[in-house]
BALO-754698 format. One record per atom (N, C-alpha, C): residue in one letter; atom name; x, y, z. Coordinates in steps of 0.05 Angstrom, whole numbers. Each point is the difference from the previous one (the first is absolute). Example, Ala and Ser with C-alpha at 12.3 -4.5 7.8 and 13.67 -1.06 7.14 Angstrom:
BEGIN
  residu  atome       X       Y       Z
       a      N     264    -114     156
       a     CA     -18      24       0
       a      C      18      24       0
       s      N      -7      21     -14
       s     CA      16      24       1
       s      C     -15      22      14
//
This chain:
BEGIN
  residu  atome       X       Y       Z
       m      N    -488    1203    -839
       m     CA     -16      18      11
       m      C      -4      23     -24
       t      N     -33      -2      -1
       t     CA      -6      23     -25
       t      C     -10      25      22
       i      N       5      20     -11
       i     CA      -9      21       8
       i      C     -22      23     -18
       l      N     -20     -11      10
       l     CA     -26      22     -15
       l      C      -2      27       3
       i      N      -6      12     -28
       i     CA       5      24      12
       i      C     -28      17      -7
       e      N      -8      12      16
       e     CA     -29      18       4
       e      C       6      26     -10
       q      N     -14      17     -21
       q     CA      -1      28      -1
       q      C     -25       9       5
       p      N      12      19      11
       p     CA     -27      20      13
       p      C     -22      13     -28
       e      N     -27       0       9
       e     CA     -13      13     -19
       e      C      -2      26      -3
       f      N      -1       8     -24
       f     CA       1      39      -5
       f      C     -24      -4     -16
       e      N     -15      23      13
       e     CA     -20      13     -20
       e      C       6      10     -28
       g      N     -13     -16     -16
       g     CA       9       6     -30
       g      C      22      -7     -10
       g      N      13     -29       6
       g     CA      19     -19      -1
       g      C      23      11      -4
       i      N      21     -23      -7
       i     CA      27      13      13
       i      C       9      21     -26
       g      N     -16      -8     -29
       g     CA      19      16     -13
       g      C      -6      31       0
       e      N     -31       6       2
       e     CA       0      24      15
       e      C      11      19      17
       r      N      10     -22      24
       r     CA       5      18      21
       r      C      29       2      -5
       n      N      18     -15     -20
       n     CA      22       8     -12
       n      C      10      21     -20
       k      N     -25      10     -10
       k     CA       0      17     -23
       k      C      10      23      21
       g      N      15      22      -5
       g     CA      11      32       5
       g      C     -18      14     -18
       p      N       5      28       2
       p     CA      -3      23     -19
       p      C      12      -3     -20
       v      N      -3       6     -27
       v     CA      23      -5     -27
       v      C       1      34      -9
       d      N      21       9       2
       d     CA      14      28      -6
       d      C      -2      -1     -33
       e      N      -9      18     -13
       e     CA      -2       4     -39
       e      C      25       0      -3
       n      N      24       2      19
       n     CA      30       6      -7
       n      C       8     -26       4
       e      N     -17     -22       7
       e     CA      22     -24       7
       e      C     -16     -26     -18
       l      N      15      -9       1
       l     CA      -6     -27     -25
       l      C      -3     -24      19
       v      N     -29     -14     -12
       v     CA     -11     -14      11
       v      C       8     -32     -13
       l      N       6     -19      10
       l     CA      13     -33      -9
       l      C     -24     -15       4
       d      N      -3     -22      -8
       d     CA     -25     -17       3
       d      C      10      -7      22
       g      N     -24      -9      17
       g     CA      -3      -7      32
       g      C      -5      28      16
       g      N       8      20      -4
       g     CA      -7      28      11
       g      C      23      11       8
       f      N      27      -7      -3
       f     CA      24       8       8
       f      C       2      18     -15
       v      N      12      29      11
       v     CA       2      23       0
       v      C      32       9      -4
       v      N      15       5     -20
       v     CA      30       9      -1
       v      C       1      31      -8
       p      N      17      22       4
       p     CA       1      22      -9
       p      C       7      -6     -38
       e      N     -20      20     -14
       e     CA       3      -6     -30
       e      C      30       0      -5
       t      N       6     -11     -23
       t     CA      20       2     -16
       t      C       0      -7     -24
       m      N      19       7     -13
       m     CA       1      -7     -31
       m      C       5     -33      -1
       p      N     -16     -17     -24
       p     CA       5     -26      -7
       p      C      24     -13       2
       d      N      18       4      -4
       d     CA      30      -6      -5
       d      C      11      10      20
       e      N     -10      11      27
       e     CA      15      12      15
       e      C      -4     -23      28
       g      N     -23     -17       0
       g     CA      -2     -14      22
       g      C      -4       1      35
       f      N       2      -6       8
       f     CA      -5      13      28
       f      C      17      22      15
       v      N     -17      18       3
       v     CA      26      22      12
       v      C     -12       4      26
       a      N      26       0      12
       a     CA       2       3      34
       a      C      -5      22      11
       p      N     -28       2      19
       p     CA     -11      27       8
       p      C      26      13      17
       d      N      -3      22      13
       d     CA      18      12       7
       d      C      -2      -6      39
       t      N     -30       0      11
       t     CA       5      -4      26
       t      C     -17     -25       3
       n      N       3     -10      26
       n     CA     -19     -21      10
       n      C     -31       5       9
       s      N     -13     -23      14
       s     CA     -19       5       2
       s      C      -7      23      24
       f      N      18      10      15
       f     CA       0      13      19
       f      C      19      34      -2
       g      N       5       3     -33
       g     CA       5      23     -11
       g      C      26      10       4
       h      N      19     -25      14
       h     CA      25       1      -6
       h      C      15     -24     -13
       t      N      31      19      -8
       t     CA      13     -25     -29
       t      C       0     -27      16
       f      N      10     -17     -20
       f     CA       4     -21       8
       f      C      27     -12      12
       r      N     -10     -20      17
       r     CA      24     -15      24
       r      C      15      33      14
       d      N     -19      14       8
       d     CA      16      21      13
       d      C      -3     -14      36
       y      N      26      -2       0
       y     CA      -2     -11      32
       y      C       9      24      29
       h      N       2      26     -24
       h     CA      10      22      20
       h      C     -23      15       6
       v      N     -19       6     -13
       v     CA     -27      23      -5
       v      C     -12     -12      32
       e      N      -5      20      12
       e     CA     -11       7      27
       e      C     -30      -8       7
       s      N       1     -18       5
       s     CA     -31      -8       1
       s      C      -7     -19      22
       e      N     -21     -12      10
       e     CA      -8     -18      22
       e      C       6     -24     -12
       r      N      -1      -5     -24
       r     CA      -2     -31     -15
       r      C      33       1      -3
       q      N      10      19     -10
       q     CA      35      -8       4
       q      C      10      -3      18
       n      N      -8      10      28
       n     CA       9      -7      20
       n      C      -1     -25       6
       g      N     -29     -16     -11
       g     CA       1     -29       5
       g      C      12     -17      -9
       v      N      11      12     -36
       v     CA      13     -14     -14
       v      C      27     -10      12
       e      N      12      33      11
       e     CA      24      -6      10
       e      C       8     -22      28
       e      N     -15       1      10
       e     CA     -12     -18      28
       e      C       5     -32     -20
       f      N     -18       5     -21
       f     CA       4     -33     -12
       f      C      29      -7      -5
       y      N      10      18     -17
       y     CA      26      -7      -4
       y      C      20       2      18
       r      N      -3       7      23
       r     CA      21       1      23
       r      C      -6     -30      13
       t      N     -28     -19       5
       t     CA       1     -18      -2
       t      C      12     -21     -12
       n      N     -12      -3     -27
       n     CA      17     -12     -16
       n      C      21      -6      -2
       h      N      15      23       5
       h     CA      31       0     -14
       h      C      14     -10      19
       i      N     -11       5      27
       i     CA      15     -22      29
       i      C      -2     -28      -6
       n      N     -27     -12       2
       n     CA      -8     -21      -1
       n      C       2     -25     -23
       q      N       4      11     -25
       q     CA       7     -12     -26
       q      C      31     -14       3
       t      N       7     -23      13
       t     CA      22      -6       4
       t      C       3     -28     -24
       v      N      23      -9       1
       v     CA       6     -29     -14
       v      C     -17     -19       7
       d      N       0      -2      31
       d     CA      -9     -21      13
       d      C     -31       7       3
       f      N     -15      21      -5
       f     CA     -25       1       2
       f      C     -12      -8     -28
       v      N      13      10     -21
       v     CA     -15      -3     -25
       v      C      13     -31      -2
       r      N      15     -17       7
       r     CA       2     -28      -5
       r      C     -27     -15      12
       r      N      -5       2      21
       r     CA     -23       0      20
       r      C     -23      -3     -16
       m      N      -6      31     -12
       m     CA     -26      -2      -5
       m      C      -3     -13     -42
       r      N      26     -12      -7
       r     CA      -1      -6     -28
       r      C     -13     -37      12
       e      N      18       4      21
       e     CA      -1     -38      10
       e      C     -33       3       3
       e      N     -15      11      15
       e     CA     -21      -1       9
       e      C     -23       4     -19
       y      N       7      17     -14
       y     CA     -27       7     -20
       y      C       7     -10     -31
       g      N      24     -17      -2
       g     CA       8      -6     -21
       g      C     -15     -32      -3
       k      N     -12      -6      24
       k     CA     -19     -23       1
       k      C     -27       2     -17
       l      N      -7      16       3
       l     CA     -23      16     -23
       l      C     -22     -28      18
       n      N      -8       3      29
       n     CA     -15     -17       6
       n      C     -20      22      22
       k      N     -10      19      -8
       k     CA     -15      23      15
       k      C     -26     -10      -8
       v      N       0       8     -27
       v     CA     -33       4     -12
       v      C       3     -13     -30
       e      N     -21      -3     -15
       e     CA     -15     -13     -24
       e      C     -11      21     -12
       m      N       2      21     -18
       m     CA     -19      16     -17
       m      C      10       0     -25
       s      N     -13      18     -19
       s     CA      -2       3     -20
       s      C      17      25       3
       i      N      11       9     -25
       i     CA      13      26      -1
       i      C     -21      24      -1
       w      N     -22      -1      -9
       w     CA     -25      24       1
       w      C      -8      -7      32
       e      N      -3     -16      11
       e     CA      -5      -1      27
       e      C      19      17      17
       c      N      25      -9      -5
       c     CA      24      20       6
       c      C       0      23      -2
       c      N      -6      15     -18
       c     CA     -10      23     -11
       c      C     -22      18      19
       e      N     -19     -14       3
       e     CA     -25       7      16
       e      C       8       2      31
       l      N      17     -24       7
       l     CA       0      -1      28
       l      C      27      29       5
       l      N      16       7     -16
       l     CA      17      20       4
       l      C       0      30      -3
       n      N     -35      -4      -8
       n     CA     -18      21       2
       n      C       1      16      33
       e      N      -1     -11      17
       e     CA      -1      10      28
       e      C      31      19       5
       f      N      13       1     -12
       f     CA      25       9      10
       f      C      19      24     -16
       v      N       5      21      19
       v     CA      10      24     -12
       v      C      32       0       6
       d      N      18       9     -18
       d     CA      25     -14       5
       d      C      10      24      14
       e      N      13       2      31
       e     CA      10      20      13
       e      C      24      10     -11
       s      N      22     -13     -13
       s     CA      21      13      -7
       s      C       0      11     -25
       d      N     -20       8     -15
       d     CA      -9      11     -30
       d      C      -4      29      13
       p      N      18      15      -5
       p     CA     -14      32       0
       p      C     -18      13     -12
       d      N       2     -24     -38
       d     CA     -22       9     -12
       d      C     -27      -4      -5
       l      N      -6     -18      14
       l     CA     -30     -19      -6
       l      C     -10      -4      37
       d      N     -26       8       2
       d     CA     -17     -16      20
       d      C     -15     -15      -8
       e      N      -7      -2     -21
       e     CA     -23     -17     -13
       e      C       2     -29       8
       p      N     -21     -15       1
       p     CA       0     -31       6
       p      C      18     -10     -29
       q      N      15     -16       4
       q     CA      21     -12     -22
       q      C     -17      -9     -27
       i      N     -23     -12       7
       i     CA     -10      -4     -30
       i      C       4      20     -17
       e      N     -13      20       3
       e     CA       0      27     -18
       e      C      34       4     -16
       h      N      13      -6      22
       h     CA      35      -1     -14
       h      C       9     -19     -18
       l      N     -12     -17       5
       l     CA       7     -23     -16
       l      C     -19       2     -32
       l      N     -30       4       2
       l     CA      -5       8     -19
       l      C       5      24     -18
       q      N       7      15      16
       q     CA      12      28     -12
       q      C      27      -9     -18
       t      N      19     -21      17
       t     CA      23      -1     -11
       t      C      -1     -13     -28
       a      N     -17     -18       5
       a     CA     -11     -22     -23
       a      C     -13       7     -28
       e      N     -19      20       4
       e     CA     -15      12     -17
       e      C      19      19     -12
       a      N      17      16      12
       a     CA      20      24     -17
       a      C      21     -20     -17
       i      N       7     -23      15
       i     CA      20     -13     -28
       i      C     -17     -12     -19
       r      N     -22     -14       4
       r     CA     -15     -12     -21
       r      C      -5      28     -29
       k      N      -7      20      17
       k     CA      -2      22     -19
       k      C      27       3     -23
       d      N      27      -4       6
       d     CA      21      16      -8
       d      C      19     -29     -10
       y      N      -6     -30       7
       y     CA       4     -24      -5
       y      C     -18     -21     -10
       p      N     -13       7     -13
       p     CA     -21     -19     -10
       p      C      -2     -27       3
       d      N      25       1     -14
       d     CA       9     -27      -8
       d      C      11     -14      17
       e      N      12       6      27
       e     CA      20     -11      21
       e      C     -30     -14      19
       d      N     -15     -19      -2
       d     CA     -17      -1      23
       d      C       8     -13      25
       w      N      27     -11      -8
       w     CA      19      -9      31
       w      C       2      27      15
       l      N       5      20     -10
       l     CA      12      25      13
       l      C     -31      10      10
       h      N     -26      -1      -7
       h     CA     -22      12       0
       h      C      -1     -17      35
       l      N      -5     -18      -4
       l     CA       0     -24      22
       l      C      22       9      23
       t      N      20       1       2
       t     CA      25       4      12
       t      C     -13      27      14
       g      N      -4      22     -10
       g     CA     -10      21      10
       g      C     -27      -5      19
       l      N     -12     -16      -9
       l     CA     -24     -12      25
       l      C       4      -8      10
       i      N      23     -24       9
       i     CA       4     -13      21
       i      C      25       5      22
       h      N      14      23     -15
       h     CA      28       5      14
       h      C       0       7      24
       d      N     -25      10       8
       d     CA       5       1      36
       d      C     -16     -15      12
       l      N      -7     -15      -8
       l     CA     -21     -32      13
       l      C      15     -11      27
       g      N      26      -1      -3
       g     CA       9      -6      30
       g      C       1      17      20
       k      N     -17      26       5
       k     CA      -3       6      17
       k      C     -18      -5      20
       v      N      -9     -26     -14
       v     CA     -28     -14      20
       v      C      14     -13      28
       l      N      26       4       4
       l     CA      19     -12      16
       l      C     -13      18      25
       l      N      -3      22      -7
       l     CA     -29      21      23
       l      C     -14      -9       7
       h      N     -18     -20      -9
       h     CA     -24     -17      12
       h      C       5     -22      25
       p      N     -17       0      11
       p     CA       5     -24      23
       p      C       2     -30      -8
       a      N      -9       0     -20
       a     CA      -5     -26     -17
       a      C      35     -14      -7
       f      N       7      29      -1
       f     CA      44      -8      -7
       f      C      15       7      21
       g      N     -18       6      23
       g     CA      17       4      22
       g      C       1      34       9
       e      N     -14      14      -9
       e     CA       0      32      -3
       e      C      20      11       7
       l      N      30      -6     -12
       l     CA      27      23     -10
       l      C      -8      21      11
       p      N      15      19      21
       p     CA       2      21      -1
       p      C      12      16     -33
       q      N     -11      25      -3
       q     CA       2      15     -21
       q      C      29      -3     -13
       w      N      22       4      21
       w     CA      27      -5      -7
       w      C       7     -18     -14
       a      N      -9     -19      10
       a     CA       7     -33     -13
       a      C     -11      -2     -31
       v      N     -18      11     -12
       v     CA     -18      -6     -17
       v      C       0      22     -26
       v      N       3      26      11
       v     CA       1      21     -15
       v      C      20      19      -6
       g      N       5      19     -18
       g     CA      27      24       1
       g      C      16     -16     -23
       d      N      21      14      -5
       d     CA      22       5     -11
       d      C      15     -18       7
       t      N      13     -25     -20
       t     CA      16     -28      10
       t      C      23       7      -4
       f      N      19     -11       6
       f     CA      36      -5      -7
       f      C       7     -23      11
       p      N      33      -4     -11
       p     CA       9     -28      17
       p      C       8       2      19
       v      N      -4     -26       7
       v     CA      14      -2      33
       v      C      18     -10       3
       g      N      23     -10      11
       g     CA      21     -13      -4
       g      C      29      10     -15
       c      N      -5      33      -9
       c     CA      26      17     -11
       c      C      -9      28       9
       a      N      13      21       0
       a     CA      -2      29       8
       a      C     -17       4     -17
       y      N     -18      14      25
       y     CA     -29      18      -6
       y      C      16      30     -23
       d      N     -12      -3     -24
       d     CA       4      26     -13
       d      C     -12      23       6
       e      N      17      21      -4
       e     CA     -10      26      16
       e      C     -29      10     -18
       s      N      -4     -12     -17
       s     CA     -17      12     -14
       s      C     -29     -12       8
       i      N      -3     -16      19
       i     CA     -18      -8      12
       i      C     -22      16      15
       v      N     -20       1      -7
       v     CA     -11      24      25
       v      C       0      -6      25
       h      N       5      25      14
       h     CA       5       1      27
       h      C      17     -21       8
       h      N      28       1     -12
       h     CA      18     -15       3
       h      C      18       3      30
       k      N      -5      21      13
       k     CA       6      -1      22
       k      C      -8     -21      28
       y      N     -19      -4      -7
       y     CA      -6     -14      22
       y      C       8     -30      -9
       f      N      12      -2     -16
       f     CA      23     -33      -3
       f      C      18      -2      22
       l      N       9      26       9
       l     CA      15       3      27
       l      C      -6     -22      20
       e      N     -26      -7       6
       e     CA     -12     -17      19
       e      C       0     -26      -6
       n      N       5      -2     -20
       n     CA      -1     -30     -11
       n      C      19     -20       8
       p      N      -9     -19      12
       p     CA      26     -17       9
       p      C      15     -10     -19
       d      N      -3      -4     -22
       d     CA      19      -3     -28
       d      C      20      19     -10
       y      N     -11      24      19
       y     CA      18      30     -16
       y      C      27     -11       8
       k      N      10     -11      19
       k     CA      22      -2       9
       k      C      18     -21      -1
       n      N     -18     -20      -5
       n     CA       3     -21      -5
       n      C      26      -8     -26
       p      N      23      -4       6
       p     CA      14      -3     -25
       p      C       5     -16     -21
       v      N     -23     -20      10
       v     CA      -2     -21     -28
       v      C     -23       9     -18
       y      N     -18      21      12
       y     CA     -12       4     -18
       y      C      -4      32     -11
       n      N      18      20      15
       n     CA      -4      24      -6
       n      C      27      23     -18
       t      N      10     -24     -20
       t     CA      12      13     -18
       t      C     -19      -8     -34
       k      N      20      16     -14
       k     CA     -19       0     -31
       k      C      -6     -25     -13
       y      N       8     -26       8
       y     CA     -13     -20     -15
       y      C      -2     -21      30
       g      N       6      -1      19
       g     CA      -4     -12      17
       g      C      -8     -26       4
       l      N     -24     -10      -3
       l     CA      -2     -36      -9
       l      C      -5       1     -25
       y      N       1      10     -20
       y     CA       6       0     -29
       y      C      19       4     -13
       s      N       7       4     -26
       s     CA      15       0     -20
       s      C      -9      14     -20
       e      N      19      12      -8
       e     CA       4      12     -36
       e      C     -21     -14     -20
       g      N     -25      10      -5
       g     CA      -7     -13     -27
       g      C     -22     -26      15
       c      N      -5      -5      25
       c     CA     -13     -23       4
       c      C     -24      -6       1
       g      N     -14      29      -4
       g     CA     -30     -10     -15
       g      C     -18      10      25
       l      N     -22      19     -10
       l     CA     -17       6      24
       l      C     -13     -24      13
       d      N      -5     -21     -18
       d     CA      -7     -23      14
       d      C      12     -10      24
       n      N      26       5      -2
       n     CA      14     -14      27
       n      C       4      26      30
       v      N     -17      17      -6
       v     CA       4      21      18
       v      C     -29       0      19
       l      N      12       2      24
       l     CA     -25       5      15
       l      C     -13      21       7
       m      N     -25       2     -11
       m     CA      -9      30      -1
       m      C     -22       6      32
       s      N       2      24       9
       s     CA     -18       1      23
       s      C     -24      -6      -9
       w      N     -11     -16      28
       w     CA     -31     -12      -2
       w      C     -22      13     -10
       g      N     -10      -6     -11
       g     CA     -22      21       0
       g      C     -25     -14     -21
       h      N     -22      18     -15
       h     CA     -16     -10     -20
       h      C      10     -10     -25
       d      N      21       9      -8
       d     CA      12      -8     -28
       d      C      15     -24      -2
       d      N      12      -7      20
       d     CA      17     -24      -1
       d      C     -21     -23       5
       y      N     -17       5      26
       y     CA     -28     -22       4
       y      C     -12      -4     -27
       m      N     -14      22     -16
       m     CA      -9      -8     -24
       m      C      17     -11     -20
       y      N      17       9      -5
       y     CA      18     -17     -13
       y      C       5     -33      -2
       l      N       5      -9      28
       l     CA     -11     -20      11
       l      C     -16     -19      -7
       v      N     -22      16      11
       v     CA     -31      -8     -15
       v      C      -2      -9     -29
       a      N      11      24     -14
       a     CA      -8      -9     -30
       a      C      27     -26     -11
       k      N      19       5       9
       k     CA      23     -18       3
       k      C     -11     -43      -1
       e      N      -7      10      28
       e     CA      -3     -28       5
       e      C     -29     -14      -9
       n      N     -18      28      -7
       n     CA     -27     -10     -16
       n      C      -1     -14     -20
       k      N      32       1     -17
       k     CA       6      -3     -22
       k      C     -20      24     -21
       s      N       3      21       6
       s     CA     -11      21     -25
       s      C      11       6     -21
       t      N      -8       3     -20
       t     CA      21      -1     -27
       t      C      -4      30     -16
       l      N       0      19      24
       l     CA      17      26     -11
       l      C      24      -7      -6
       p      N       8      19     -19
       p     CA      37       3      -7
       p      C      13       0      27
       s      N      21      -2      -4
       s     CA      19      16      22
       s      C       0      31       3
       a      N      -5       8     -16
       a     CA      -4      27       2
       a      C     -21      10      14
       g      N     -18     -12       1
       g     CA     -24      -2      12
       g      C       7      -8      33
       l      N      17     -13       3
       l     CA       2     -12      30
       l      C      27      18      14
       f      N      13       5     -22
       f     CA      20      24       5
       f      C     -13      26      13
       i      N     -20       9     -10
       i     CA     -14      26       8
       i      C     -16      -5      31
       i      N     -13     -20       2
       i     CA      -9     -11      18
       i      C      13       8      24
       r      N      22     -17       2
       r     CA      25      -2      15
       r      C      11      30       7
       y      N       3      13     -19
       y     CA      23      22       9
       y      C     -17      31      -6
       h      N     -23      -1      -4
       h     CA     -13      28      -7
       h      C       4      19      17
       s      N       2      -7      21
       s     CA       4      24      29
       s      C      31      -2       3
       f      N      20     -11     -19
       f     CA      28      -4      13
       f      C       8      33     -22
       y      N      -6      21      18
       y     CA       8      31     -20
       y      C      26      -1       6
       a      N      12      -4      11
       a     CA      26       7       5
       a      C      21     -18     -22
       l      N     -22     -13     -20
       l     CA      20     -15     -21
       l      C     -18      12     -18
       h      N     -26       3      -8
       h     CA      -3      13     -22
       h      C     -12      38       0
       r      N       7       2      15
       r     CA      -3      27       2
       r      C      31      10       8
       a      N      18     -11       9
       a     CA      34      14       5
       a      C      16     -15      -8
       d      N      -7     -23      -8
       d     CA      17     -16     -24
       d      C      24     -17      25
       a      N      -7       0      21
       a     CA      17     -16      27
       a      C      -6     -29      -6
       y      N      23     -16      12
       y     CA       1     -23       3
       y      C       0      -9     -34
       k      N       4      10     -17
       k     CA       4     -14     -25
       k      C      22     -21      -4
       h      N      30       4      16
       h     CA      14     -16       2
       h      C      -5     -37       8
       l      N     -31      -2      10
       l     CA     -11     -27       5
       l      C     -11     -10     -26
       m      N      -8      17     -20
       m     CA     -19      -6     -16
       m      C      22     -25     -24
       n      N     -18     -14      -9
       n     CA      16     -20     -29
       n      C     -23       6     -15
       e      N       9     -12     -30
       e     CA     -10      13     -24
       e      C     -43       5       3
       e      N       2     -22      13
       e     CA     -36      -8       1
       e      C     -14      20      12
       d      N      15      14      22
       d     CA      -8      21      21
       d      C      -2      17     -29
       i      N      24      12      -3
       i     CA       0      21     -23
       i      C     -17       7     -14
       e      N      -6     -26     -16
       e     CA     -31       8     -17
       e      C     -19       3       3
       n      N      -1      -8      35
       n     CA     -38      -5      16
       n      C       2      27       7
       l      N      30       9       8
       l     CA      -8      34      15
       l      C     -13      21     -25
       k      N       4      -9     -24
       k     CA     -16      16     -21
       k      C     -24       0       5
       w      N     -16     -12       4
       w     CA     -25     -14       3
       w      C      -7      17      24
       l      N       8      -7      18
       l     CA       1      12      29
       l      C      -5      26      -5
       k      N      19      20     -10
       k     CA       3      27       1
       k      C     -19       4     -10
       i      N     -17     -12     -30
       i     CA     -27      15      -4
       i      C     -18      -6       6
       f      N      -7     -35      21
       f     CA     -19      12      22
       f      C      -7      13      15
       n      N      32       9      11
       n     CA      -6      18      31
       n      C      -8      31      -9
       k      N      -4      16     -29
       k     CA     -11      17      -3
       k      C     -38      -5       6
       y      N     -11     -28     -10
       y     CA     -24       1       5
       y      C      -2      -3      29
       d      N      15     -19      11
       d     CA      -5      -6      38
       d      C      10      24      13
       l      N      17      26      -4
       l     CA      -7      17      20
       l      C     -17      16     -12
       y      N       2      15     -26
       y     CA     -10      19     -11
       y      C     -31      -4      -7
       s      N     -16     -18       1
       s     CA     -31      -7      -4
       s      C     -11       0      30
       k      N      16      12      22
       k     CA     -17       1      28
       k      C     -11      26      -2
       s      N     -22       4     -10
       s     CA     -20      21      11
       s      C     -24      -4       2
       k      N     -25      27       0
       k     CA     -13      -4       6
       k      C     -31     -10     -23
       v      N       8     -21      -8
       v     CA     -16     -12     -25
       v      C     -10     -29      10
       r      N     -23      -5     -17
       r     CA     -20     -18       6
       r      C       1     -21     -21
       i      N      -7     -24       7
       i     CA       2     -21     -15
       i      C     -29     -16      -4
       d      N     -13      -6     -23
       d     CA     -21      -9       5
       d      C      15     -29      -3
       v      N      -3     -18      26
       v     CA       9     -24       3
       v      C     -15     -22     -13
       e      N     -20       4      -1
       e     CA     -19     -18     -19
       e      C      -9      -3     -27
       e      N      13      20      -7
       e     CA       8       3     -32
       e      C      26     -10      -6
       v      N      20      -1      16
       v     CA      33      -7      -7
       v      C       1     -36       5
       k      N     -17       5      21
       k     CA       2     -33      10
       k      C       0     -25     -13
       p      N     -19      -3     -23
       p     CA       4     -24     -15
       p      C      27      -1     -17
       y      N       7      19      -9
       y     CA      33       5     -14
       y      C      22     -15      26
       y      N      -4      10      19
       y     CA      22      -4      19
       y      C       0     -34       9
       l      N     -29      -3       3
       l     CA      -7     -32       6
       l      C      17     -17     -23
       s      N       1      10     -31
       s     CA      11     -14     -14
       s      C      29      -3      -4
       l      N       7      21       8
       l     CA      27       3       1
       l      C      15     -23      26
       i      N     -16       6      23
       i     CA       1     -18      23
       i      C       1     -31      -6
       k      N     -19      -6     -14
       k     CA      -8     -32      -7
       k      C      31     -11     -21
       k      N      13      25     -15
       k     CA      24      -4     -28
       k      C      17     -10      16
       y      N       8      17      28
       y     CA      18      -2      10
       y      C      14     -11      28
       f      N     -24      -1      14
       f     CA      -1     -19      32
       f      C     -28     -24      -5
       p      N      10     -13      18
       p     CA     -17     -21       4
       p      C     -29      14      17
       t      N     -20     -18      -1
       t     CA     -28      12       9
       t      C       5       3      33
       k      N       8     -13      15
       k     CA      11       6      33
       k      C      24      -7       4
       l      N      12      28      10
       l     CA      30     -12       2
       l      C      -3       0      41
       k      N      34     -14      -3
       k     CA       5       6      33
       k      C      10      24      11
       w      N      -4      12      22
       w     CA      10      15       6
       w      C       9      -5      27
//
């Protein structure tokens, strides 16, 4: 099955639609990407506030959106069990839902807004290109990292009817290991008390199903877009380096790369790849702001990277 993506026509074209006002104190990159002005050798500088005027990843500020985010995590933490994750990996690991290209998937994803994210209420393709272009500026020679920035959230197509239209709690949000104790650094940790695995003696110890240094590849993660896109990339024989696949799979694993939790499960390869993930995270998180990308301007570059690292059509 192939999904044909039809894009709406906008007066003046896509490029003009996506260009926002440019402040003279801001730096405009190729493609219309705007970031705060900084010295050339300093690279990307994270803004102080998100697109709502709040600090990033602030899950306590009072707002209607924050209340929705907390309810999201309550549902997520109750339902993400070992059994659920195993069922999802078995079902979606078949990759029998859709056949389409990476760019078609980018356009398909444009229909959705992530309810778990307190920093962003824009369609997802905006965030993908913001992330990729910011990385491209600071790491011009690491083209695999540019592409990783573009595709890291494509697993969110699980929200689409063609993929089963999974609820948001099973697609987005911070990820965490299942099958062992839930670290207290996980956002809204209190809701794990209602998870059936919480009191299971097989799962509720420090190591649970795992062992010291077993490697994250052997650890079951809560199901969502990260693990799904990792499966898609791996099974479609992507030639991205292991660090790229690691970023895709663990970019929402904030307990690890922000709080240093679960390091006892990592092996040497994980430790090396984590260095790249921490670099990536700055761009993934702090590029969420009210900027616009000239999609048609940057599209040829990213199509060339897709051709380099992926087959023309992928099974999803």
